[in-house]
VOLO-404678 format. One record per residue (C-alpha): x, y, z. Coordinates in steps of 0.2 Angstrom, whole numbers, plus 2048, in hexadecimal, padded with zeros to 3 digits. Last residue first. Layout:
<nodes>
XYZ ...
</nodes>
This chain:
<nodes>
7F3CB2C7D 7FBCC3C7F 7FBCD2C8A 7E9CCFC8E 7DDCDDC8E 7D4CE1C9F 7C1CE0C9E 7B3CECC9B 7A3CE9CA4 794CE4C99 788CF0C91 796CF9C87 799D0BC8B 791D18C80 79CD21C75 7A5D31C7B 7A0D42C74 7ADD4AC68 7B0D5CC6C 7A7D69C62 7AFD73C54 7BBD80C4E 7CBD7CC58 7D5D8AC5F 7D5D86C72 7D4D74C78 7CBD73C89 7D0D6AC99 7D0D57C9C 7CDD56CAF 7C6D68CB1 7B9D67CA4 7BAD61C92 7AAD5AC8B 7A1D61C9B 79AD52CA4 79ED47C95 7B1D47C98 7AFD43CAB 7A2D35CA7 7AED2DC9B 7BCD2ECA7 7B2D26CB5 7ABD18CAA 7BDD14CA5 7C4D13CB6 7B4D09CBC 7B7CFCCAE 7C9CFACB5 7DBCFECB3 7DAD0DCA8 7DFD12C96 7D2D1EC8E 7D0D24C7C 7C2D17C77 7C4D09C84 7D4D01C8A 7D5CF7C9B 7E6CF3CA1 7EECE5CA9 800CE8CAF 80ECDECA8 815CEAC9B 823CE0C93 833CEAC91 832CF5C82 833CF6C6F 82CCFEC5F 835CFEC4E 82CD08C40 82FD02C2F 834D09C1E 839CFFC0E 844D07C00 841CFFBEF 84ACF1BE6 842CE4BF2 848CD7BFE 84ACE3C0D 850CDBC1C 84FCDEC2F 859CD4C3C 857CD7C4F 865CD3C5B 865CD1C6E 856CC4C6F 84DCBFC7E 83DCC8C7E 830CC5C70 830CCAC5E 81FCD1C57 81ECD5C45 811CE3C40 808CE3C2F 804CF4C27 80ECEFC17 813CDDC16 81ECD3C22 829CC5C1D 831CBAC2B 844CB7C2B 848CC0C3B 83DCCFC35 83CCCFC22 835CDFC1A 829CE1C0B 828CF3C07 81ED01C0F 819D06C21 81ECF5C29 81CCF5C3C 82ACEBC45 825CE7C57 832CE3C65 832CDBC76 840CE2C81 84BCDAC8E 857CD4C80 85ACE6C7C 85ECE8C6A 86ECE8C5F 868CEAC4D 86BCDFC3E 867CE8C2D 865CE0C1C 863CEBC0D 85CCE6BFC 856CF7BF9 85AD03C07 851D00C18 848D0FC21 847D0CC34 83CD18C3E 83FD16C50 836D13C61 83DD0AC70 836D0AC81 83BD08C94 82CD0DC9E 826D1FCA3 82CD28C93 836D38C92 83DD3EC81 850D40C80 851D34C72 861D29C6F 86CD25C60 87AD18C60 870D0BC56 861D0CC62 85BD15C71 84BD1AC78 83DD24C6F 83ED2EC5E 84DD24C57 84ED28C44 858D1AC3B 85ED1BC29 863D0AC22 870D01C17 87BCFCC26 87AD0CC30 874D1EC2D 86ED28C3C 85FD34C3B 85FD43C46 850D42C51 843D50C51 83BD51C63 82BD59C6A 824D56C7B 813D59C83 80DD56C95 7FED54C9F 800D4FCB1 802D3DCB7 7F3D32CBB 7FAD23CB3 80BD25CBB 80BD17CC9 800D0CCBE 80BD0BCAF 807D17CA1 801D0EC91 809D14C81 7FFD19C72 804D1AC5F 7FED24C50 807D20C40 80AD29C30 804D2FC1F 7FAD3EC19 7FBD44C07 7F6D56C01 7FAD5FC11 7F9D72C0E 7E9D75C18 7F1D6CC28 7EAD5BC2E 7E1D5DC3E 7E4D55C4F 7DBD5BC5E 7DFD59C71 7D8D54C82 7E2D50C92 7DED45CA1 7E6D3DCB0 7F5D37CA6 7F3D3EC94 805D40C8F 808D47C7D 816D42C72 81AD4AC61 828D43C58 830D4BC48 835D41C39 827D47C2E 81DD55C36 811D57C45 80ED69C49 80CD71C5A 800D7BC65 801D76C77 7F6D7EC83 7F5D70C8F 7E3D6DC88 7EBD67C78 7EDD6DC66 7F6D63C58 7F7D68C46 7FBD5AC3A 807D5AC2B 80AD4FC1C 815D40C1A 81ED33C24 817D39C35 819D33C47 80DD37C55 80FD2FC66 801D30C72 805D2DC85 7F9D23C90 7EED23C9F 7E0D2EC9A 7DBD36C89 7CED42C84 7C7D49C73 7C6D5AC6A 7C2D57C58 7CCD4CC4C 7CDD53C3B 7D9D48C30 7D9D48C1D 7CAD4CC13 7CBD3BC0A 7CDD40BF8 7D6D51BF9 7E0D49C08 7E7D3CBFD 7EBD2FC0A 7FCD27C0C 7F6D22C17 7F3D1CC29 7FBD10C36 7F3D0EC47 7FCD06C56 7F5D05C67 7FCCFDC78 80FD01C77 814CFDC89 81FCEFC84 816CE8C75 804CE7C7B 7F2CE1C77 7F6CD1C6E 7E9CC3C69 7D9CCDC68 7E1CDDC61 7E9CEDC67 7F3CF1C5D 7F3CEDC4A 7E8CFBC45 7E6D01C33 7DFD13C32 7CFD1AC29 7CBD2CC29 7BCD33C33 7B2D43C31 7A3D3CC3B 7AFD36C49 7C2D36C49 7C9D25C43 7C0D18C39 7C9D07C3C 7D0CFBC2F 7D8CEBC36 7EBCE7C36 7F4CD7C36 7FFCD2C45 80DCC6C40 815CBDC4F 828CBAC4C 830CAAC54 842CA8C58 853CA4C50 852CB4C45 84FCBEC54 862CBDC58 869CB2C66 86ECB5C78 85DCB2C81 858CA4C74 849C9CC7C 840CADC7D 841CADC6A 834C9FC6A 837C8FC61 830C88C51 841C89C47 83FC97C3B 82EC9DC42 81FCA5C3C 80FCA9C46 7FFCB1C40 7F4CBFC46 7E3CC6C45 
</nodes>
């Protein structure tokens, strides 16, 4: 589900020294997906989808909330595995308790990054805390390049100091933007930042022309290079631009998450919670998980009161690599 808008009918890649306002913005619309098994909450997913699977190495984007936890039950995701990726948790409201098989026990809070690396294999849980009344945030994945996709387990936490610039508040949790930089390690060049625009503000940011970018709208109606985005939509801007202009036409603040990275040229296979390079990679990871629902490859998560999630059955036809874009 995507649509294209252009101010002049040309691609941003045709304007290597111009702003994104001179190029094309591809608008990815979300679909509703249940998350977390029997006690699931609904998320709005913009990546991956049939027409576009990646923005840089960003391969997965879920947006959820604001959810009334008393009504929805909140988040309760039992132990489950990951391979070949990093998970990025970023909240706007509420609190989530994180536990993993590395032994990490941390809390995800608004304005604080939790990044977990599950190269060869890791398992973890995510549960909204008892005091959480409203849950609201994004869950993002980053594909690991082939040379690092079997790297060891890791967990990093970072609370960026927001910077104020041109009618906006920017919190850079990965990479660098607007004079701020994150110390968090990634395996490909990436950008991740929360950008809150004041009412009627227009912001022009200097960006890396070698990056492709995505602007995910949390709330408000935001213009990206002249193209309007509604809440939960993601606007894709290709490489070849050195500025990105965001505008808020409303009388209320608008919040977005800005993602970016160099194009990820490797083919990947994504299925359930695994990122691999072939059907065989995925089948092996599934078998390893189901063998002991944890075991030496993925480890065990201490402190969660409940059984691990079993993997679904593999499809009857071989899994195929996802295309970067059509």
